[in-house]
C-alpha positions in Angstrom: -4.2 -7.6 -23.5 -1.5 -5.2 -24.8 -2.0 -2.5 -27.4 0.8 -0.8 -29.2 0.9 3.0 -28.9 2.9 5.4 -31.1 3.8 8.9 -29.9 5.7 11.5 -31.9 8.0 13.2 -29.4 10.2 16.2 -30.1 13.1 13.9 -30.9 11.1 11.3 -32.9 8.5 8.6 -32.8 8.4 5.9 -30.0 6.4 2.8 -29.6 5.0 1.8 -26.2 2.1 -0.4 -25.0 -0.8 -0.5 -22.7 -1.3 -3.0 -19.8 -3.5 -2.9 -16.7 -5.1 0.4 -18.0 -1.8 2.2 -18.0 0.3 3.3 -21.0 3.9 2.4 -20.6 7.0 3.7 -22.4 10.4 2.3 -21.4 14.0 3.0 -22.3 13.4 6.4 -24.0 16.8 8.0 -24.7 16.8 11.5 -23.3 20.5 12.3 -24.0 23.1 11.6 -26.5 25.3 8.6 -25.6 27.9 9.7 -23.0 30.8 8.1 -24.9 33.6 9.3 -27.2 33.9 13.0 -27.1 31.0 13.2 -24.7 32.5 10.8 -22.1 33.0 12.6 -18.8 31.2 15.7 -20.1 27.8 17.2 -19.3 25.0 15.3 -21.1 23.3 16.9 -24.0 19.7 16.4 -25.2 19.1 13.5 -27.6 19.3 14.4 -31.3 16.2 13.6 -33.5 16.0 10.1 -35.0 14.0 8.7 -38.0 11.6 5.8 -37.9 9.9 4.4 -34.8 12.0 3.6 -31.7 10.9 0.5 -29.8 10.3 1.6 -26.2 8.5 -1.5 -24.8 11.5 -2.7 -22.7 13.7 -1.0 -20.1 17.0 0.2 -21.4 20.4 -1.1 -20.0 21.6 -0.1 -16.6 24.4 2.4 -16.0 27.7 0.6 -15.5 27.9 -0.2 -11.8 28.9 -2.8 -9.2 26.6 -5.5 -7.9 24.8 -4.8 -4.7 22.4 -6.5 -2.2 19.5 -5.0 -4.3 20.8 -6.1 -7.8 18.2 -8.2 -9.5 19.2 -11.7 -10.5 20.1 -12.4 -13.3 21.9 -9.1 -13.5 20.5 -6.6 -16.0 22.5 -5.6 -19.0 24.8 -2.7 -18.5 25.8 -0.4 -21.4 27.6 2.9 -21.0 26.6 4.0 -24.5 22.8 3.3 -24.1 22.3 3.9 -20.4 20.8 7.5 -20.3 17.1 6.6 -20.7 13.9 7.3 -18.9 10.5 5.5 -18.5 7.0 6.9 -18.5 3.7 5.5 -17.1 0.5 7.4 -17.8 -3.2 6.7 -17.5 -4.1 8.2 -20.9 -2.6 9.9 -23.9 -4.7 13.1 -24.1 -4.6 16.8 -23.4 -5.5 16.4 -19.7 -2.7 18.1 -17.7 -1.9 15.5 -15.0 0.7 16.1 -12.3 4.1 14.6 -13.0 6.0 12.6 -10.4 9.7 12.3 -11.5 11.6 9.6 -9.6 15.3 9.6 -8.9 16.5 6.3 -7.6 18.9 5.8 -4.7 22.0 3.6 -4.3 24.7 5.8 -2.8 25.4 7.3 -6.3 27.0 4.0 -7.1 24.3 1.6 -8.1 20.6 1.4 -9.0 18.3 2.0 -11.9 15.1 3.6 -12.9 13.8 0.2 -13.9 13.7 -1.0 -10.3 10.4 0.7 -9.6 7.1 0.2 -11.3 5.0 3.3 -11.7 1.8 1.5 -12.7 0.0 1.6 -9.4 0.9 5.1 -8.5 -0.1 6.4 -11.9 -3.5 4.6 -11.7 -4.4 5.6 -8.2 -3.3 9.2 -8.6 -4.3 9.9 -12.2 -0.7 11.1 -12.6 2.2 10.6 -14.9 5.2 8.8 -13.4 8.7 9.2 -14.8 11.8 7.3 -13.7 15.3 7.8 -15.0 18.8 6.4 -15.2 21.7 8.8 -14.5 25.5 8.3 -14.5 26.8 6.8 -11.3 30.1 6.4 -9.4 33.2 7.5 -11.2 31.2 8.0 -14.5 28.8 10.5 -12.9 30.4 12.0 -9.8 34.2 12.2 -10.1 35.3 15.8 -9.4 38.1 17.5 -11.2 38.3 21.2 -10.4 37.2 23.5 -13.2 36.8 20.5 -15.5 34.4 17.8 -14.3 31.7 18.1 -11.6 28.3 16.7 -10.8 27.7 15.0 -14.1 25.0 12.7 -12.6 23.1 15.7 -11.4 23.4 17.3 -14.9 21.9 14.1 -16.3 18.9 14.5 -14.0 18.5 18.1 -15.3 18.7 17.0 -18.9 16.0 14.4 -18.2 13.9 17.2 -16.6 14.3 19.3 -19.7 13.0 16.3 -21.7 10.0 16.3 -19.4 9.4 20.0 -19.9 9.5 19.6 -23.7 7.6 16.3 -24.1 5.4 15.3 -21.1 2.3 17.1 -22.5 2.4 14.4 -25.3 1.9 11.8 -22.5 -1.0 13.6 -20.8 1.2 15.3 -18.2 1.6 19.0 -17.1 5.1 20.4 -17.6 4.2 23.2 -15.2 3.3 20.7 -12.4 6.3 18.5 -11.7 7.2 16.9 -8.4 10.7 15.4 -8.2 11.0 12.7 -5.6 13.8 10.3 -4.6 15.1 8.1 -1.9 18.5 7.9 -0.2 21.0 9.2 -2.8 17.9 10.1 -4.7 16.7 12.1 -1.8 20.1 13.9 -1.6 19.9 14.5 -5.3 16.4 16.2 -5.2 17.3 18.4 -2.3 20.5 19.4 -4.1 18.6 20.2 -7.3 16.7 22.7 -5.2 19.9 24.7 -5.0 21.3 24.2 -8.5 20.8 27.2 -10.9 20.6 25.0 -14.0 17.6 23.2 -12.5 15.7 26.4 -11.7 12.1 26.3 -12.9 12.1 22.6 -14.0 10.0 21.4 -11.0 7.5 22.8 -8.5 7.7 20.4 -5.6 10.2 18.0 -3.9 9.8 14.9 -1.8 13.0 13.9 -0.2 12.9 10.3 1.3 15.6 9.2 3.6 18.3 11.4 2.2 18.9 15.2 2.2 21.8 17.6 1.7 24.0 16.5 4.6 25.8 19.4 6.3 29.2 17.6 6.1 29.0 17.0 2.3 29.9 19.1 -0.8 33.4 20.2 0.2 35.4 20.4 -3.1 38.7 19.7 -1.3 37.3 16.2 -0.5 36.4 15.8 -4.2 39.9 16.8 -5.3 41.4 14.2 -2.9 38.9 11.6 -4.2 39.8 12.2 -7.8 43.5 11.9 -7.1 42.8 8.6 -5.4 40.7 7.4 -8.3 43.4 8.3 -10.9 46.1 6.5 -8.9 44.0 3.4 -8.7 43.4 3.6 -12.5 47.1 4.0 -13.1 46.8 7.5 -14.5 49.4 10.2 -13.7 48.1 13.5 -12.4 44.5 14.4 -13.4 44.8 13.5 -17.0 41.2 13.7 -18.3 42.1 12.5 -21.8 43.7 9.4 -20.3 40.6 8.9 -18.1 38.3 8.9 -21.2 40.3 6.0 -22.7 40.0 3.7 -19.8 37.7 0.7 -20.6 34.3 0.7 -18.9 34.9 -2.6 -17.1 38.2 -1.4 -15.7 36.5 1.7 -14.2 33.7 -0.5 -12.7 36.4 -2.9 -11.2 38.3 0.0 -9.6 35.1 1.6 -8.4 34.0 -1.6 -6.8 37.3 -2.1 -5.1 37.3 1.5 -3.8 33.7 1.4 -2.6 34.2 -1.9 -0.7 37.4 -0.6 0.9 35.8 2.7 1.9 32.8 0.8 3.4 35.1 -1.5 5.4 37.0 1.5 6.8 33.9 3.6 7.5 34.9 6.3 5.0 33.0 8.1 2.2 33.2 7.0 -1.4 35.8 9.0 -3.4 33.2 10.8 -5.5 29.9 12.7 -5.0 28.3 16.1 -5.4 30.6 19.1 -4.9 30.5 22.9 -4.9 32.1 23.8 -8.3 31.1 27.5 -8.6 29.1 26.8 -11.8 26.5 24.0 -11.4 26.4 24.4 -7.6 27.5 27.7 -6.2 27.3 26.9 -2.4 26.2 24.3 0.0 22.5 23.5 -0.8 21.4 24.2 2.8 23.0 27.6 2.7 21.3 28.4 -0.6 18.0 27.2 0.6 18.3 29.1 3.9 18.9 32.2 1.7 15.6 31.6 -0.1 17.0 30.3 -3.4 14.2 27.7 -3.6 11.5 29.7 -1.9 8.9 28.8 -4.5 9.4 25.0 -4.1 7.0 23.0 -1.9 8.5 20.2 0.1 7.9 16.9 1.9 11.0 15.6 3.7 11.2 12.5 6.0 13.1 9.5 7.1 12.6 6.0 8.4 12.8 5.4 12.2 15.5 2.7 11.9 17.4 3.5 8.8 20.7 1.9 9.6 19.3 -1.4 10.8 19.3 -2.4 7.2 23.1 -2.5 7.1 23.3 -4.3 10.5 20.9 -6.9 9.2 22.5 -7.6 5.8 26.1 -7.3 7.1 26.0 -8.5 10.7 29.0 -7.5 12.7 31.5 -10.3 13.4 31.3 -9.6 17.1 28.6 -8.4 19.4 29.1 -4.7 20.0 30.1 -3.7 23.5 30.1 -0.4 25.3 33.7 0.3 24.2 32.8 -0.4 20.6 29.8 1.8 20.9 32.0 4.7 22.1 34.6 4.2 19.4 32.1 4.0 16.6 30.2 7.1 17.8 33.3 9.1 18.5 34.4 8.4 14.9 31.3 10.2 13.7 31.3 13.1 16.1 35.0 13.8 15.8 34.5 14.8 12.1 32.8 18.0 13.5 35.7 19.0 15.8 34.0 17.7 18.9 35.8 16.1 21.7 35.1 12.9 23.6 32.9 14.6 26.1 30.3 15.2 23.4 30.4 11.6 22.3 29.6 10.6 25.9 26.8 13.1 26.1 25.2 11.8 23.0 25.4 8.2 24.1 23.9 9.0 27.5 21.2 11.1 26.0 20.0 8.3 23.7 20.2 5.8 26.5 18.2 7.9 28.9 15.4 9.0 26.5 14.9 5.4 25.2 14.9 3.6 28.5 11.8 1.4 28.8 10.5 2.2 25.3 13.2 1.4 22.7 16.3 -0.8 22.7 19.2 0.5 24.8 21.8 -2.2 24.2 25.0 -0.9 22.5 23.9 -2.0 19.0 20.5 -0.5 19.4 22.0 2.8 20.6 24.5 2.9 17.7 21.7 2.2 15.2 19.7 5.1 16.6 22.7 7.5 16.7 23.9 6.6 13.2 20.3 6.8 11.8 20.1 10.4 13.1 23.7 11.3 12.0 23.3 9.9 8.5 19.6 10.7 7.7 17.2 12.2 10.2 19.0 15.3 11.3 20.0 16.4 7.8 16.3 16.0 6.8 15.4 18.2 9.8 17.9 20.8 8.7 16.4 20.9 5.2 12.9 21.4 6.6 14.1 24.1 9.0 15.8 25.9 6.1 12.9 25.8 3.7 10.0 26.5 6.1 11.4 30.0 6.7 10.5 30.8 3.1 7.8 28.4 2.0 4.6 27.6 4.0 4.0 24.2 2.3 6.7 22.2 4.0 5.8 18.9 5.6 7.7 16.3 7.6 7.2 12.6 8.1 8.7 9.6 9.9 8.1 6.1 8.5 7.7 3.8 11.6 6.4 0.5 10.1 8.7 -2.4 11.2 9.3 -5.1 8.6 8.7 -8.7 10.0 11.2 -10.1 7.5 14.7 -11.3 8.4 13.5 -12.3 11.8 12.3 -8.8 12.7 15.9 -7.4 12.7 15.1 -4.7 10.2 12.8 -2.4 12.1 11.6 0.5 10.0 14.8 0.3 8.0 16.3 2.1 5.0 14.6 1.5 1.6 11.5 -0.2 3.2 9.1 2.7 2.5 9.6 2.6 -1.3 7.3 -0.4 -1.9 4.6 1.4 0.2 5.0 4.6 -1.8 4.7 2.9 -5.2 2.1 0.3 -4.1 4.3 -2.6 -5.2 3.7 -4.9 -2.2 3.1 -8.4 -3.5 1.4 -11.6 -2.6 4.8 -12.8 -1.1 7.5 -11.1 0.8 10.5 -10.0 -1.2 13.8 -9.5 0.5 13.2 -6.9 3.2 9.7 -6.0 1.9 6.7 -7.7 3.6 3.8 -9.1 1.6 0.6 -7.2 1.1 -1.8 -7.7 3.9 -4.8 -5.7 5.1 -2.5 -3.7 7.4 0.3 -3.1 4.9 -2.2 -2.4 2.1 -4.0 0.3 4.0 -0.7 1.9 5.0 0.5 1.9 1.4 -2.6 3.5 0.1 -2.4 6.2 2.8 1.1 7.0 1.8 0.4 6.9 -1.9 -2.6 9.2 -1.5 -0.5 11.7 0.5 2.2 11.7 -2.2 -0.4 12.1 -4.9 -2.3 14.8 -3.1 0.9 16.7 -2.7 1.8 16.3 -6.3 -1.6 17.7 -7.4 -1.5 20.9 -5.3 1.2 21.0 -2.7 -1.0 19.7 0.1 -0.5 16.0 1.3 -3.8 15.9 3.2 -6.6 13.6 2.3 -9.6 12.1 4.1 -8.0 8.8 5.3 -5.2 10.4 7.5 -5.3 12.8 10.4 -4.7 16.5 9.5 -1.1 16.9 8.4 0.0 20.3 9.6 3.0 22.1 7.9 6.4 22.0 9.5 7.4 25.1 11.5 10.1 25.8 14.0 7.6 26.0 16.9 5.6 22.8 16.6 7.8 20.7 14.2 4.7 18.6 13.2 5.7 15.2 11.8 3.4 12.6 10.3 4.1 9.1 11.6 3.4 6.4 8.9 3.3 3.0 10.6 0.9 0.6 12.2 -0.7 3.8 13.4 -0.8 6.9 11.3 -0.7 10.0 13.5 0.7 13.5 13.8 3.4 14.0 16.4 4.9 17.4 17.4 8.7 17.5 17.6 9.3 13.7 17.9 12.5 12.6 19.6 13.1 16.2 20.7 15.8 15.5 23.2 17.9 13.6 20.6 17.3 16.4 18.1 18.5 19.1 20.5 21.8 17.3 21.3 22.8 17.5 17.6 22.3 21.3 17.5 25.8 21.7 19.0 27.3 19.4 16.3 25.8 20.4 13.0 
């Protein structure tokens, strides 16, 4: 049974509904449409409206390419109406519940706040869940020096300002906000820790499978990317006025072409988050090491087999041999001005430490090295930087191996999201296993840890072993898998080999 609910927000009245004991509001506009004079400019908060706005259905997606994770049929995309957010709350009252603010992943190129359902997390945790859309790809992350930078990040900040101003009307506490995100969303939340415009808008961060990578944020790379984008769009020089006039679909087509080409060549996309001297003053890790976010409590972690996802959904044409392993690894390591001797050392280190316990074939070693290069080590760097200033820093490793796709996935990228949100179903979906006694118990343990952390900065609860904070001596890390256990300095030998690289 559904009951209509009307709330009078700071911008105007909205209509939501109740289902399964949770009040739901979808597609709430938090910013003015990013079109016309506002296209390729920082978002501004939504102006007031008259009447009652129907917020019972998700808003359109941000314009983007299709991906492995795109629902079918494809959701509507609309550049004008895409900057919306969604709220799930147990009750509309004056109880100040913790707020969990979700930023989706997707490489800053695809995804939507509508892909996750906050019902179960809100109910179990007596918390308010918010998810958002933010501009992606060229629309949100093209970089033009002194003109355009980090628009997608600024959208997230505008949405957080909406939470600050309105969430009390939904039974939430604007002074108790945890931002959490996965993959690009994890990179986004860790970057927000270092962005002056975001200061004071949140108290806690959970970074899942994505952190501020040491090799990112160089504005020179952003300049080259923008030049490449303009050339592909047929625009001379960096003509912003000409860019504003390019049809939405043309930008999506060019973006798709450039992303697929970059992926095929093992390169980065031609856009991203960059140091611009205004919204981001320095590399996030540098700012965090200096104590910029000393008041922010943190959980950071990764999945044990992150990159097995890509190997499974895009199998290599040929079986990887030792020569291929060396070439692929050397391509990564050479970016940090390291010679081939370091590449050999890394490969031999991983083979030696995994002998007899984990796969040591060339593809298995490459998956392990690329997982650490792309995800785990940057997460460790974030924990190292923050634990010097903040005692409530916690580390985790998700180790549950999906049985789907013939068991090729391991504990792959994205897999933990359904466990965190409690959305495991009666049937397996894609890479996500069905809900069983085992997966249900693991999901509930993770949900309770995230919820406990959102309440007071401590992820401990009675159904898991004591989760000690992360420090440079013990490096305590909670393993979430078939067994939930605390491990000190896991994969230490592999971690140490990266210290000479980044």
